[in-house]
C-alpha positions as CSV (number, residue, x, y, z in Angstrom):
1,X,-97.9,-106.8,-73.2
2,X,-96.1,-106.6,-76.5
3,X,-97.2,-104.2,-79.3
4,X,-98.2,-107.3,-81.4
5,X,-100.3,-108.8,-78.5
6,X,-102.0,-105.5,-77.9
7,X,-102.9,-105.2,-81.6
8,X,-104.2,-108.7,-81.9
9,X,-106.4,-108.2,-78.8
10,X,-108.7,-106.1,-81.1
11,X,-109.8,-109.0,-83.2
12,X,-113.4,-107.6,-83.5
13,X,-112.1,-104.4,-85.1
14,X,-109.4,-106.0,-87.4
15,X,-109.8,-108.3,-90.4
16,X,-107.0,-110.8,-90.3
17,X,-106.2,-112.8,-93.4
18,X,-104.6,-116.3,-93.8
19,X,-100.9,-116.2,-93.1
20,X,-98.0,-116.9,-95.5
21,X,-94.9,-119.0,-95.0
22,X,-91.2,-118.2,-95.2
23,X,-91.0,-119.4,-98.8
24,X,-93.7,-117.0,-100.0
25,X,-92.0,-114.2,-98.1
26,X,-88.6,-115.0,-99.6
27,X,-90.0,-115.1,-103.1
28,X,-91.7,-111.7,-102.6
29,X,-88.4,-110.2,-101.2
30,X,-86.6,-111.4,-104.3
31,X,-89.4,-110.0,-106.6
32,X,-89.3,-106.6,-104.8
33,X,-85.5,-106.6,-104.3
34,X,-86.3,-105.8,-100.7
35,X,-85.3,-107.7,-97.5
36,X,-88.3,-107.5,-95.1
37,X,-87.6,-106.5,-91.5
38,X,-88.2,-109.2,-88.9
39,X,-91.4,-107.3,-87.8
40,X,-92.7,-107.3,-91.4
41,X,-92.0,-111.0,-91.8
42,X,-93.8,-111.6,-88.4
43,X,-96.8,-109.6,-89.6
44,X,-97.2,-111.6,-92.8
45,X,-96.7,-114.9,-90.9
46,X,-99.5,-113.7,-88.6
47,X,-101.8,-112.3,-91.3
48,X,-101.3,-111.8,-95.0
49,X,-102.5,-108.3,-95.0
50,X,-104.7,-106.5,-92.5
51,X,-107.8,-104.4,-92.8
52,X,-109.5,-102.1,-90.3
53,X,-111.6,-99.1,-91.0
54,X,-110.2,-97.3,-94.1
55,X,-106.8,-98.8,-93.4
56,X,-105.2,-101.6,-95.5
57,X,-101.8,-103.3,-95.1
58,X,-101.3,-104.8,-98.5
59,X,-101.2,-108.6,-98.7
60,X,-98.5,-110.6,-100.5
61,X,-100.0,-111.9,-103.8
62,X,-100.7,-115.6,-103.4
63,X,-101.6,-117.6,-106.5
64,X,-102.0,-121.0,-104.8
65,X,-105.8,-121.0,-105.0
66,X,-108.5,-119.0,-106.7
67,X,-109.7,-117.7,-103.3
68,X,-106.3,-116.5,-102.3
69,X,-105.8,-114.9,-105.8
70,X,-109.0,-112.8,-105.2
71,X,-108.0,-111.9,-101.6
72,X,-104.5,-110.8,-102.6
73,X,-105.1,-109.0,-106.0
74,X,-104.4,-105.6,-104.4
75,X,-101.0,-106.9,-103.4
76,X,-97.7,-105.6,-102.1
77,X,-96.1,-106.6,-105.4
78,X,-98.8,-104.8,-107.5
79,X,-98.6,-101.6,-105.4
80,X,-94.8,-101.5,-105.7
81,X,-94.6,-102.0,-109.4
82,X,-93.9,-98.5,-110.9
83,X,-95.8,-99.4,-114.1
84,X,-98.9,-100.5,-112.2
85,X,-98.8,-98.5,-109.0
86,X,-100.7,-95.2,-108.5
87,X,-98.3,-94.2,-105.7
88,X,-95.7,-91.5,-106.3
89,X,-97.2,-91.1,-109.8
90,X,-95.1,-94.1,-110.9
91,X,-91.8,-92.3,-110.1
92,X,-89.3,-95.1,-110.2
93,X,-86.7,-93.2,-108.2
94,X,-89.0,-93.3,-105.1
95,X,-89.5,-97.0,-105.5
96,X,-85.7,-97.3,-105.6
97,X,-85.8,-96.1,-101.9
98,X,-89.1,-97.3,-100.5
99,X,-91.8,-99.9,-100.7
100,X,-95.4,-99.0,-100.0
101,X,-96.8,-101.3,-97.3
102,X,-100.2,-99.7,-96.5
103,X,-102.8,-97.0,-97.1
104,X,-105.6,-95.4,-95.3
105,X,-107.1,-94.0,-98.6
106,X,-105.2,-90.6,-98.7
107,X,-102.0,-91.4,-96.9
108,X,-99.4,-94.0,-97.7
109,X,-97.1,-95.9,-95.3
110,X,-93.7,-97.1,-96.4
111,X,-90.6,-98.9,-95.3
112,X,-87.2,-97.8,-96.5
113,X,-84.9,-100.0,-98.5
114,X,-82.0,-98.5,-96.5
115,X,-82.8,-98.8,-92.8
116,X,-83.8,-102.4,-92.6
117,X,-87.4,-101.6,-92.1
118,X,-86.6,-100.1,-88.6
119,X,-89.3,-97.5,-88.9
120,X,-92.4,-96.7,-90.8
121,X,-92.4,-93.8,-93.2
122,X,-95.4,-91.6,-94.3
123,X,-96.3,-89.9,-97.5
124,X,-99.5,-87.9,-98.1
125,X,-100.8,-87.8,-101.7
126,X,-99.8,-84.6,-103.3
127,X,-96.9,-83.9,-101.0
128,X,-93.4,-84.0,-102.1
129,X,-92.1,-84.9,-98.7
130,X,-91.7,-88.4,-97.2
131,X,-91.6,-88.3,-93.4
132,X,-90.0,-90.9,-91.1
133,X,-92.3,-91.8,-88.2
134,X,-90.8,-92.7,-84.8
135,X,-92.7,-96.1,-84.7
136,X,-91.7,-99.7,-85.1
137,X,-94.2,-101.6,-87.3
138,X,-96.4,-103.0,-84.5
139,X,-96.3,-99.7,-82.6
140,X,-97.5,-98.0,-85.8
141,X,-100.3,-100.5,-86.3
142,X,-101.5,-99.9,-82.8
143,X,-101.4,-96.1,-83.3
144,X,-103.3,-96.5,-86.6
145,X,-105.9,-98.7,-85.1
146,X,-106.4,-96.3,-82.1
147,X,-106.9,-93.5,-84.6
148,X,-109.4,-95.4,-86.7
149,X,-111.4,-96.2,-83.5
150,X,-111.1,-92.6,-82.2
151,X,-112.4,-91.1,-85.5
152,X,-115.3,-93.6,-85.7
153,X,-114.1,-95.5,-88.8
154,X,-114.5,-98.8,-87.0
C-alpha cells in the first residue's frame, strides 16, 4: 500500500478539503517563486489543505467563491509572505530558502527551495535550527497522523 493510500484510509480522522487544479498550483508556484515537488502537487490535487488534531497543512488561497475564500484564508501564500507571516519572525532570509507548508501549533514543517521538495524540514518556534527530516511528504503525513492519534489529539 502506498503512503498516500495509507494516509487516505484514515478519512474519519482527517479533514480533507476540495482539491485544486494545475492552473491554481502553477499560479501559486509563480507567486511563491517555488516549484512544488510532485508529491506536494499531488497533495493539493487530492485536498487543498489537510487538518487533523492540531495539525494543519496550509491550503492554497482560492478566491473563486466566497466559501473557498473563507476556507483558504490561512493560506500557503499568506504564511509565506514575510510581511504577514508569524514564522521565523518575518526573517526574509529564511523565506529565501524554505516555504512553510504546515504547523501543529508549536512546530512548523517546511520544504526547501533547493532540494526540489524531496524531504520535509522541521523548525520549532524559538529554535535557531531547521532540521531535515528523513521523510517524503506522504511518509511524513502518515507519521504526523500516527502521532496525533497516539497522543489523543484525534
